[in-house]
KERO-711665 format. One line per 5 residues: number of its first residue (from 1); for each residue y, x, z of C-alpha. Coordinates in pm, 1 decimal, padded with zeros to 6 digits. Last residue first. Layout:
<sites>
NUM> Y:X:Z; ...
</sites>
This chain:
<sites>
625> -08734.4:12601.1:-13165.0; -08654.5:12326.2:-13455.8; -08323.2:12350.1:-13607.4; -07994.0:12197.0:-13528.5; -07722.7:12274.3:-13795.5
620> -07529.4:12585.1:-13661.3; -07626.2:12814.5:-13890.5; -07770.0:13102.5:-13748.2; -07595.8:13385.2:-13565.9; -07309.1:13603.0:-13735.1
615> -07063.8:13510.7:-13467.2; -07231.9:13317.0:-13235.3; -07228.4:12984.7:-13266.1; -07610.9:12858.7:-13191.4; -07840.5:12571.8:-13272.8
610> -08139.6:12419.2:-13081.8; -08383.4:12189.7:-13050.4; -08619.2:12110.1:-12828.4; -09007.3:12050.2:-12825.5; -09216.5:11806.2:-12617.5
605> -09116.7:11501.6:-12890.8; -09118.7:11242.2:-12681.0; -08745.1:11159.3:-12647.0; -08562.6:11472.3:-12865.5; -08469.5:11777.8:-12699.6
600> -08163.1:11903.5:-12819.6; -07981.2:12226.2:-12760.1; -07631.1:12315.2:-12846.9; -07504.1:12692.7:-12769.5; -07298.3:12894.1:-12634.4
595> -07579.0:13032.9:-12443.1; -07879.3:13290.8:-12530.7; -08195.9:13068.7:-12579.7; -08270.3:13026.6:-12255.3; -07947.9:12850.0:-12171.1
590> -07984.4:12645.5:-12473.5; -08279.3:12536.9:-12370.7; -08168.4:12439.8:-12032.8; -07881.5:12230.1:-12207.9; -08132.5:12037.5:-12405.6
585> -08345.0:11986.1:-12062.9; -07971.3:11827.5:-11892.7; -07945.8:11572.0:-12209.2; -08287.0:11509.1:-12167.6; -08247.9:11408.8:-11807.5
580> -07924.7:11210.0:-11852.1; -08101.9:11010.2:-12130.3; -08399.6:10941.9:-11872.7; -08156.1:10809.7:-11581.5; -08013.6:10628.2:-11837.4
575> -08349.2:10432.0:-11988.5; -08427.2:10411.9:-11627.0; -08154.3:10160.0:-11547.8; -08202.7:09949.3:-11840.4; -08130.1:09834.3:-12175.1
570> -08027.0:10242.5:-12350.2; -08026.2:10313.5:-12708.3; -08078.2:10666.0:-12733.5; -07879.6:11007.1:-12774.7; -07959.7:11322.3:-12587.5
565> -07738.6:11637.0:-12635.2; -07744.1:11995.4:-12447.8; -07433.0:12222.1:-12417.3; -07370.5:12590.8:-12382.1; -06975.9:12647.1:-12332.4
560> -06794.0:12985.4:-12428.4; -06549.2:13190.6:-12210.0; -06495.1:13563.6:-12424.1; -06661.9:13875.2:-12395.5; -06987.0:13733.5:-12547.0
555> -07177.5:13965.7:-12313.3; -06996.3:13774.2:-12010.9; -06819.2:13939.0:-11734.6; -06538.9:14041.0:-11927.8; -06409.1:13700.3:-11999.8
550> -06125.7:13666.8:-12193.4; -06014.7:13303.3:-12329.0; -06061.5:13302.5:-12670.0; -05965.9:12941.7:-12739.2; -06166.8:12970.2:-13032.9
545> -06485.5:12972.6:-12779.6; -06371.9:12629.7:-12660.8; -06301.5:12456.5:-13020.8; -06654.2:12613.0:-13152.2; -06842.3:12438.7:-12833.9
540> -06678.9:12123.5:-12910.6; -06707.7:12084.7:-13260.6; -07062.4:12206.6:-13202.8; -07152.4:11896.1:-12959.3; -06958.2:11619.9:-13156.8
535> -07154.3:11733.8:-13448.4; -07482.3:11731.6:-13229.6; -07409.9:11376.5:-13121.0; -07332.1:11270.2:-13500.2; -07623.9:11317.4:-13616.6
530> -07805.8:11166.4:-13314.2; -07602.9:10853.7:-13417.2; -07307.0:10725.0:-13187.0; -07203.4:10360.6:-13078.9; -07027.3:10540.6:-12756.7
525> -07041.8:10879.9:-12666.2; -07056.6:10989.8:-12335.0; -06935.0:11337.6:-12243.8; -07031.8:11564.6:-11968.5; -06859.5:11893.9:-11844.8
520> -07036.8:12107.2:-11540.7; -06853.4:12411.5:-11405.5; -06893.2:12290.9:-11040.3; -06959.2:11897.2:-11083.3; -06984.6:11655.9:-11331.7
515> -06656.6:11675.9:-11491.2; -06566.6:11349.9:-11666.4; -06501.2:11258.8:-12072.9; -06563.4:10909.5:-12213.8; -06550.9:10849.0:-12603.5
510> -06294.8:10588.4:-12692.0; -06016.3:10834.3:-12844.1; -06259.0:11074.9:-12991.6; -06310.2:11427.6:-12889.1; -06179.5:11756.6:-12946.0
505> -05820.5:11725.5:-12734.5; -06047.5:11628.8:-12417.3; -06277.7:11938.9:-12510.4; -05993.2:12143.3:-12481.9; -05852.6:12016.7:-12152.0
500> -06157.9:12060.3:-11998.2; -06168.6:12389.9:-12102.9; -05825.9:12489.3:-11959.3; -05855.1:12291.9:-11643.9; -06207.0:12490.7:-11618.9
495> -06032.5:12865.8:-11634.7; -05764.8:12758.1:-11428.6; -06019.8:12679.8:-11119.7; -06163.1:13060.3:-11233.0; -05832.5:13236.8:-11185.5
490> -05816.0:13087.8:-10869.3; -06173.5:13150.1:-10796.1; -06123.9:13542.4:-10865.9; -06128.9:13741.6:-11222.1; -06428.5:13951.1:-11205.4
485> -06679.3:13728.3:-10945.2; -06519.2:13416.5:-11056.4; -06570.3:13495.3:-11405.5; -06955.6:13624.1:-11308.1; -07037.0:13299.0:-11154.2
480> -06864.9:13133.4:-11480.6; -07153.4:13319.3:-11684.2; -07115.7:13040.2:-11980.1; -06933.0:12735.4:-11918.7; -07142.8:12453.9:-11905.4
475> -07140.6:12096.3:-12104.2; -07417.8:11792.8:-12079.5; -07377.5:11584.1:-12372.0; -07455.4:11218.6:-12364.8; -07533.2:11016.1:-12695.1
470> -07531.7:10597.7:-12696.4; -07675.2:10383.7:-12903.9; -07608.8:09983.8:-12862.5; -07817.1:09764.3:-12697.5; -07764.0:09415.5:-12860.2
465> -07509.5:09176.6:-12631.8; -07655.9:08874.4:-12422.2; -07452.3:08961.3:-12096.2; -07748.6:09093.0:-12014.2; -07716.2:09340.4:-12279.0
460> -07358.2:09450.7:-12187.1; -07469.3:09531.0:-11796.4; -07607.4:09870.8:-11913.2; -07272.4:09948.9:-12057.2; -07092.7:09860.2:-11743.3
455> -07349.9:10104.0:-11542.0; -07291.5:10374.9:-11790.2; -06890.9:10312.8:-11751.7; -06974.0:10326.4:-11346.4; -07186.3:10650.1:-11354.5
450> -06918.7:10824.9:-11549.1; -06569.2:10708.3:-11321.5; -06858.5:10849.9:-10993.0; -06906.5:11176.5:-11183.4; -06494.2:11275.7:-11199.1
445> -06235.8:11151.8:-11525.8; -06030.9:11441.1:-11597.7; -05724.8:11569.8:-11396.9; -05876.1:11914.4:-11395.6; -05898.3:12011.7:-11006.2
440> -05870.1:11631.4:-10876.2; -06188.0:11486.4:-11051.9; -06063.1:11132.7:-11143.0; -06215.9:10815.6:-11063.6; -06132.4:10772.9:-10645.7
435> -05790.1:10874.6:-10738.7; -05770.3:10637.6:-11057.1; -05909.8:10344.3:-10835.0; -05640.0:10450.5:-10586.2; -05382.1:10413.4:-10872.6
430> -05486.2:10093.7:-11006.9; -05467.8:09979.1:-10614.7; -05111.5:10115.9:-10606.0; -04994.5:09966.4:-10908.5; -05167.7:09613.5:-10782.4
425> -04996.1:09609.5:-10515.7; -04653.4:09736.2:-10693.2; -04699.9:09411.1:-10927.1; -04771.2:09218.1:-10591.4; -04455.6:09319.5:-10486.5
420> -04204.6:09289.5:-10759.1; -04382.4:08955.0:-10826.6; -04323.3:08823.2:-10446.3; -04014.6:08969.1:-10445.2; -03877.1:08794.0:-10831.3
415> -04047.8:08443.6:-10660.3; -03718.1:08276.9:-10744.3; -03839.7:07878.9:-10782.9; -03691.7:07676.6:-11090.0; -03761.2:07306.3:-11127.2
410> -03777.0:07109.2:-11382.0; -03789.5:06676.2:-11410.0; -03799.6:06673.1:-11829.0; -03668.1:06335.4:-11995.7; -03861.6:06160.5:-12225.3
405> -03825.4:06043.8:-12606.7; -03700.1:05719.6:-12715.7; -03963.3:05532.2:-12882.7; -03967.6:05227.6:-12637.2; -03635.8:05319.8:-12325.9
400> -03813.5:05305.3:-12000.5; -03687.2:05690.4:-12029.8; -04031.8:05853.3:-11913.7; -03993.5:06165.2:-11692.6; -04220.2:06435.3:-11840.2
395> -04309.4:06668.1:-11596.7; -04243.5:07053.1:-11515.9; -04278.4:07314.3:-11300.7; -04144.1:07655.1:-11264.5; -04187.1:08020.3:-11124.2
390> -03890.1:08240.6:-11119.3; -03905.5:08606.8:-11237.0; -03591.5:08763.0:-11252.3; -03397.1:08963.5:-11504.1; -03053.6:09155.5:-11455.2
385> -02745.3:09037.3:-11655.9; -02492.7:08968.2:-11373.9; -02568.8:08617.3:-11426.9; -02912.1:08629.9:-11409.9; -03178.5:08630.9:-11679.7
380> -03484.9:08424.4:-11673.5; -03855.1:08629.2:-11624.4; -04176.0:08371.9:-11634.8; -04417.4:08207.7:-11429.4; -04527.7:07843.9:-11604.8
375> -04671.4:07508.7:-11442.0; -04695.8:07190.0:-11639.8; -04754.3:06832.1:-11581.5; -04883.6:06637.8:-11858.1; -04661.5:06348.9:-11991.4
370> -04836.1:06478.9:-12394.1; -04527.3:06537.7:-12541.8; -04257.6:06619.6:-12320.5; -04507.9:06858.9:-12088.0; -04673.8:06973.3:-12422.6
365> -04286.3:07068.5:-12599.4; -04161.1:07250.9:-12265.3; -04494.5:07414.0:-12239.7; -04479.2:07544.0:-12566.2; -04124.8:07628.5:-12510.2
360> -04215.6:07868.4:-12193.8; -04477.2:08030.1:-12404.5; -04200.5:08132.9:-12685.0; -03953.9:08257.4:-12447.1; -04143.7:08478.2:-12245.8
355> -04080.0:08840.3:-12444.5; -03755.4:08699.5:-12505.6; -03684.8:08632.6:-12155.3; -03548.4:08297.7:-12066.1; -03193.6:08181.6:-11977.8
350> -03117.1:08100.0:-12350.7; -03473.5:07874.6:-12346.5; -03300.9:07675.7:-12058.2; -03079.0:07518.3:-12314.1; -02703.9:07485.5:-12291.6
345> -02537.6:07123.4:-12192.5; -02494.0:07162.6:-11835.8; -02527.4:07518.9:-11768.3; -02149.0:07594.2:-11707.3; -02149.4:07290.0:-11469.8
340> -02392.6:07417.2:-11221.5; -02190.3:07742.9:-11131.6; -02436.1:08058.5:-11245.4; -02549.1:08328.5:-11004.9; -02915.3:08243.1:-11083.7
335> -03042.4:08228.3:-10731.1; -02722.1:08146.5:-10544.9; -02578.1:07919.5:-10818.0; -02854.6:07785.1:-10910.5; -02867.6:07575.1:-10549.3
330> -02608.1:07372.9:-10707.8; -02836.2:07169.7:-10848.5; -02858.6:07097.0:-11218.9; -02869.5:06822.1:-11408.3; -02866.1:06716.7:-11772.9
325> -02997.0:07092.5:-11879.5; -03139.2:07148.5:-12267.9; -03477.1:07176.1:-12304.9; -03524.6:06944.8:-12644.7; -03599.0:06627.4:-12453.5
320> -03341.6:06666.2:-12210.3; -03375.4:06898.4:-11922.0; -03298.0:06743.9:-11504.9; -03278.5:07040.1:-11292.6; -03367.1:07115.0:-10930.7
315> -03288.9:07509.8:-10835.3; -03552.4:07530.1:-10554.7; -03535.3:07687.6:-10206.2; -03432.4:07352.9:-10121.7; -03122.3:07272.9:-09931.5
310> -02851.0:07139.6:-10228.3; -03116.4:06950.0:-10373.3; -03248.5:06755.0:-10064.6; -02884.4:06662.8:-09993.8; -02840.3:06586.0:-10331.8
305> -03181.6:06353.5:-10364.3; -03079.4:06171.5:-10059.1; -02676.9:06105.5:-10166.3; -02860.5:05955.0:-10504.0; -03104.6:05755.4:-10299.1
300> -02784.8:05638.1:-10053.1; -02604.0:05599.3:-10389.5; -02879.5:05365.6:-10501.8; -02957.3:05226.9:-10212.9; -02614.5:05124.8:-10192.4
295> -02581.9:05016.3:-10535.9; -02894.4:04785.2:-10527.3; -02761.7:04659.9:-10209.7; -02444.4:04603.6:-10356.2; -02564.3:04396.8:-10600.7
290> -02783.7:04146.8:-10359.4; -02455.9:04109.3:-10186.4; -02291.1:04023.9:-10513.9; -02587.0:03779.0:-10622.3; -02544.6:03616.9:-10342.2
285> -02154.6:03599.6:-10306.8; -02161.3:03496.9:-10640.0; -02406.1:03224.7:-10556.1; -02184.3:03130.4:-10257.5; -01917.3:03073.2:-10449.2
280> -01923.3:02798.5:-10674.0; -02201.0:02607.3:-10540.6; -01971.3:02626.1:-10255.3; -01632.7:02468.3:-10396.6; -01868.0:02182.8:-10554.8
275> -01964.6:02129.6:-10158.7; -01632.8:02135.3:-10054.5; -01491.0:01933.8:-10355.8; -01766.9:01691.2:-10276.9; -01666.4:01715.3:-09896.2
270> -01294.6:01621.9:-09983.8; -01413.1:01327.5:-10198.8; -01618.2:01215.5:-09878.4; -01268.4:01234.5:-09636.0; -01075.7:00989.7:-09952.0
265> -01360.5:00761.2:-09962.1; -01376.3:00765.3:-09587.3; -01002.8:00702.5:-09528.0; -01073.1:00382.5:-09741.7; -00981.4:00235.3:-10130.0
260> -00906.3:00629.8:-10282.3; -00622.4:00584.9:-10518.3; -00604.2:00903.7:-10637.7; -00238.8:01099.7:-10498.1; -00358.7:01148.7:-10122.9
255> -00579.7:01393.2:-10273.2; -00413.3:01653.5:-10357.4; -00241.4:01691.3:-10007.7; -00145.3:01505.6:-09718.3; -00156.8:01207.5:-09491.7
250> -00290.8:01357.0:-09152.8; -00635.3:01354.0:-09248.3; -00583.2:01577.9:-09531.2; -00399.0:01880.1:-09345.5; -00635.6:01816.8:-09075.1
245> -00935.6:01893.8:-09331.6; -00759.5:02130.7:-09532.8; -00678.7:02376.4:-09334.2; -00969.3:02474.8:-09119.7; -01166.5:02405.5:-09420.7
240> -00975.4:02694.5:-09626.5; -01032.4:02919.6:-09298.3; -01425.7:02855.6:-09287.0; -01454.0:02914.2:-09645.1; -01275.6:03289.2:-09590.5
235> -01463.7:03380.9:-09279.6; -01755.6:03294.4:-09476.7; -01676.0:03536.7:-09740.6; -01544.2:03773.4:-09519.2; -01893.7:03784.2:-09336.9
230> -02025.5:03786.6:-09699.4; -01815.7:04167.1:-09796.0; -01531.2:04083.5:-10043.4; -01468.4:04094.0:-10381.6; -01648.2:03886.6:-10597.1
225> -01684.3:03577.0:-10323.1; -01306.9:03619.5:-10226.9; -01217.3:03594.6:-10566.5; -01350.7:03292.2:-10660.2; -01213.8:03120.4:-10400.8
220> -00897.6:03214.8:-10454.0; -00985.8:03127.4:-10819.8; -01151.0:02791.2:-10729.7; -00808.9:02662.5:-10438.0; -00628.1:02547.9:-10774.2
215> -00850.2:02307.7:-10820.0; -00653.0:02078.8:-10558.2; -00308.6:02068.9:-10781.3; -00279.6:01723.7:-10826.1; 00087.6:01744.7:-10758.8
210> 00374.0:01606.7:-10542.4; 00140.1:01559.6:-10260.4; 00229.8:01857.2:-10028.4; 00039.1:02052.2:-09740.8; -00282.0:02117.6:-09906.6
205> -00213.5:02313.7:-10203.4; 00073.8:02511.8:-10034.1; -00215.3:02562.9:-09713.4; -00451.1:02647.7:-09909.5; -00304.0:02885.8:-10104.8
200> -00188.3:03046.2:-09790.3; -00478.7:03053.7:-09663.6; -00683.2:03203.0:-09914.1; -00426.1:03480.2:-09992.8; -00434.7:03591.7:-09640.3
195> -00819.7:03554.7:-09629.8; -00794.0:03801.4:-09949.3; -00536.8:04040.5:-09801.7; -00723.2:04044.5:-09514.7; -01047.8:04163.2:-09644.8
190> -00875.4:04408.6:-09822.9; -00683.7:04588.0:-09568.8; -00944.3:04608.5:-09307.4; -01216.0:04684.2:-09583.8; -01257.7:05071.1:-09623.4
185> -01169.2:05178.9:-09282.7; -01387.7:04902.9:-09175.3; -01296.8:04634.1:-08928.8; -01462.2:04337.9:-09151.5; -01772.0:04507.9:-09154.5
180> -01794.3:04453.0:-08758.9; -01824.4:04110.4:-08870.4; -02216.3:04117.0:-08899.5; -02252.8:04203.4:-08531.6; -02525.9:03922.3:-08506.6
175> -02334.2:03687.8:-08301.4; -02070.5:03646.3:-08519.5; -02264.6:03679.1:-08893.8; -02546.5:03460.6:-08808.9; -02292.9:03226.3:-08642.2
170> -02124.2:03222.5:-09002.5; -02432.9:03188.7:-09165.5; -02510.9:02861.2:-08983.8; -02166.4:02732.9:-08943.2; -02064.8:02725.8:-09350.3
165> -02390.2:02592.2:-09500.6; -02549.7:02449.6:-09197.4; -02221.1:02208.2:-09145.2; -02175.7:02141.9:-09530.1; -02484.9:02043.0:-09515.1
160> -02424.5:01757.8:-09187.7; -02126.8:01683.5:-09358.2; -02321.8:01610.2:-09709.5; -02616.5:01413.3:-09529.5; -02376.7:01147.1:-09260.3
155> -02177.5:01116.0:-09583.4; -02429.1:00997.8:-09820.9; -02627.5:00821.8:-09590.9; -02333.2:00593.9:-09561.1; -02036.5:00512.0:-09328.9
150> -02139.3:00592.2:-09049.0; -02181.5:00380.9:-08710.4; -02339.5:00125.4:-08945.1; -02161.3:-00227.9:-08950.7; -02274.2:-00485.5:-08738.6
145> -02379.5:-00253.8:-08490.2; -02712.5:-00247.4:-08281.8; -02885.8:-00398.4:-08533.2; -03038.3:-00039.7:-08684.9; -02974.7:00238.8:-08504.9
140> -03301.7:00369.3:-08415.1; -03381.5:00333.4:-08784.5; -03063.6:00479.2:-08950.2; -03002.4:00736.9:-08723.4; -03395.0:00863.1:-08752.6
135> -03305.3:00853.1:-09170.3; -03010.0:01049.3:-09129.0; -03184.3:01317.7:-08917.4; -03463.7:01307.9:-09214.2; -03211.1:01362.2:-09478.7
130> -03014.1:01618.8:-09296.9; -03304.2:01810.1:-09223.3; -03418.4:01770.6:-09628.2; -03111.2:01859.4:-09819.5; -02947.1:02127.2:-09590.4
125> -03175.1:02282.5:-09406.8; -03521.3:02279.8:-09633.6; -03384.9:02251.5:-09979.8; -03029.6:02529.4:-09931.0; -03205.2:02726.0:-09681.1
120> -03517.4:02774.7:-09873.4; -03293.3:02868.4:-10147.0; -03133.1:03091.7:-09938.7; -03457.6:03231.8:-09809.7; -03555.5:03317.4:-10203.9
115> -03245.4:03421.9:-10310.8; -03158.0:03695.0:-10021.9; -02842.0:03504.8:-09842.8; -03019.0:03423.0:-09517.2; -03089.0:03841.3:-09520.2
110> -02710.5:03912.6:-09544.4; -02676.2:03654.3:-09279.2; -02855.1:03815.1:-09014.4; -03157.8:03806.2:-08836.4; -03442.6:03515.9:-09006.0
105> -03774.2:03438.7:-08956.7; -03852.7:03222.8:-09236.9; -03672.8:02894.0:-09225.7; -03884.5:02494.1:-09293.1; -03937.3:02502.4:-08904.4
100> -03582.1:02555.8:-08817.9; -03467.1:02318.4:-09026.0; -03666.8:02031.2:-08895.5; -03575.7:02126.7:-08543.7; -03222.5:02153.2:-08623.3
95> -03256.6:01782.2:-08789.0; -03476.8:01653.4:-08493.9; -03271.2:01757.9:-08228.1; -02947.1:01582.6:-08402.6; -03117.0:01287.4:-08446.4
90> -03269.5:01260.1:-08069.9; -02834.0:01287.0:-07987.5; -02707.5:01022.4:-08204.4; -03064.2:00789.6:-08088.1; -02998.2:00923.3:-07688.0
85> -02570.0:00792.0:-07741.9; -02647.2:00478.3:-07901.4; -02903.6:00404.5:-07636.8; -02679.5:00569.2:-07381.5; -02426.3:00305.8:-07465.2
80> -02014.8:00328.5:-07400.9; -01979.4:00587.7:-07669.4; -01766.1:00902.2:-07664.3; -01846.5:01068.9:-07346.7; -02184.8:00977.5:-07377.0
75> -02206.9:01153.2:-07697.6; -02088.7:01485.4:-07465.6; -02354.3:01429.3:-07181.6; -02640.5:01370.0:-07486.7; -02560.7:01674.1:-07693.6
70> -02504.6:01879.3:-07371.6; -02871.0:01786.1:-07246.1; -03056.2:01825.2:-07583.9; -02859.1:02143.9:-07661.1; -03016.4:02279.1:-07306.6
65> -03370.2:02162.0:-07449.8; -03306.2:02361.4:-07739.9; -03230.0:02688.5:-07570.6; -03538.1:02631.0:-07342.0; -03749.9:02566.7:-07642.3
60> -03605.3:02871.5:-07821.0; -03663.1:03092.1:-07552.5; -04044.0:03183.0:-07639.4; -03982.8:03252.0:-08016.3; -03713.9:03472.9:-07951.2
55> -03351.8:03374.1:-08047.3; -03173.1:03488.6:-08367.7; -03273.7:03168.9:-08574.4; -03195.2:02889.3:-08313.8; -02823.3:03060.3:-08294.6
50> -02794.7:02966.5:-08660.4; -02941.7:02629.1:-08562.6; -02722.0:02567.1:-08293.4; -02435.9:02664.7:-08516.1; -02502.8:02449.2:-08791.1
45> -02607.1:02143.9:-08588.6; -02222.7:02148.0:-08398.0; -02017.5:02184.4:-08695.5; -01990.7:01860.2:-08865.9; -01789.5:01903.7:-09167.7
40> -01571.8:01649.2:-09330.4; -01590.4:01407.0:-08979.3; -01785.3:01075.9:-08954.9; -01655.8:00759.3:-08961.0; -01644.1:00539.0:-08641.3
35> -01340.1:00343.3:-08687.0; -01132.3:00626.6:-08771.1; -01168.1:01019.8:-08854.2; -01343.4:01220.6:-08651.3; -01207.8:01534.9:-08566.3
30> -01182.2:01512.1:-08171.7; -01572.3:01430.6:-08201.4; -01624.2:01760.7:-08358.4; -01499.5:01932.8:-08074.8; -01657.8:01718.0:-07825.6
25> -01993.9:01810.0:-07974.2; -01869.3:02171.2:-08029.1; -01818.3:02204.7:-07632.9; -02128.6:02036.3:-07520.9; -02368.3:02203.0:-07802.3
20> -02237.3:02508.9:-07622.8; -02257.6:02458.0:-07289.6; -02575.4:02340.2:-07344.9; -02726.2:02596.9:-07528.8; -02589.2:02846.2:-07351.3
15> -02736.4:02662.3:-07014.5; -03041.1:02723.3:-07152.3; -03045.2:03064.8:-07245.7; -02887.4:03153.5:-06890.4; -03168.5:02951.1:-06704.0
10> -03398.2:03169.1:-06934.2; -03290.0:03502.5:-06831.0; -03264.3:03433.4:-06458.2; -03558.1:03297.6:-06460.0; -03696.1:03604.8:-06589.7
5> -03482.4:03819.0:-06377.1; -03622.6:03680.8:-06050.7; -04000.0:03766.5:-06194.6; -04136.7:03398.5:-06348.8; -04477.9:03308.4:-06200.5
</sites>
């Protein structure tokens, strides 16, 4: 069951078809020439086809039924026989149905003139459909008249084809709203002038019979095709027909200069001229419409790209193969301080920091030659002379021309705040690590650092490296408790600082020194043989003694060190622990021998070795004790 609004919609569609078909057929009947001759252009079927294309599928049968009734009523007015009226009506309906079935669904004249659709329109609607309807009329009306009610089948086909070619697109233009392009600001004056030119030219050509200047209509029509919108072109063709056909029928125009036998021949000549004009104008219009669509898409793409580029946080650029700016987005002003126009033609390498220039150039070459996307972080110079960190993405853009080097798509994002913040974070982390590994009193490394260093050495063999010879020097300030008692703890702290700095300046740059706790210091020597270890210990001991720091609590009168030495190749944690134990045993031996000495205990020997550095004492070379 239909709802009330559904019934009204269905009825309205049918009434529109009936009224439109009836009125247009009446108008066409008034344009007939004489004795049943056909008009030059058949309006009715062209309009009905255009209207049918815009309807929904379920509304098309209702519209077609209304159009059938309207055509039949109009034909009954002009013809006395119901059979003749019915035959003409059926032929028209067959023509419309055939044209609709051979066309895809289109909703505008712009869609209709797309190349593939337009070919189907010309072949299906303008050739096959008029041929079918003409054959139906011939079969149904054969024997009814002594002569055909139309002069020839070709006249029938041409008039119907012209009706489709002109009035179907015009109907789509009017009913789809495309005609509003005529009212757009950029089209008003131009469209009005071109239409006026067509009207004036047609009036001049067809209102006189002095000169055979029919083809003077072609230049204005070509101008129309090249410079007007589709809707204007169709209206211009319609304007030409509305002027040329009535004037020709009423006895004026260049066609009257030719000796045509009948009016029908003269109308046929006008039809052929119109077909020739359309064969020039419509293909140009189709190509121009396609060109305008491509240009519009291109401009729209450029507009979208520029909008995105201007609103992006990144500077969007296009570089030539050698790294010169070809396009720079307006964002460059905010990020770099340069006007985009000033950068065009210059090299991006000229902006890069000299320390980063070589890497950037390498990636530009690689991106262009390998067509690979690259990402790089570097510094660029701003207009005010300062440098900021940026990140760029580089990608090749193929030129499409064989042998031509590809341009480069290039973006630049300001990451200076992020990089500076990351650098500060890393510096803070390093500072915290330094604090964790630094003795707060002496400024030297602490025991935690030394333990970490030993673990690093133990990891080296695990990675496939051979064990490395390592020496440990255990140093202890002699009679340090007496020093604190004599001079106070603050003086004791200063003494430890001086001793620590003295040891640091004596050892090699690659050796590690740490305050192990209290008055104890440890030196870690890498790639060191036993003799070198003992010699280094003697240098340290002698350097501290040479400082001559007063120590009334020591029998020697100055601050001195006792040092234990141990050397071995370590591979495991147990090896490191044993090495520290041996160094500690060497220190104990040096203390027992009277301090201010270097003591060494060989692994497994069971007997310590010691040397003395006391004035007038034994030779400092280690000897068996």
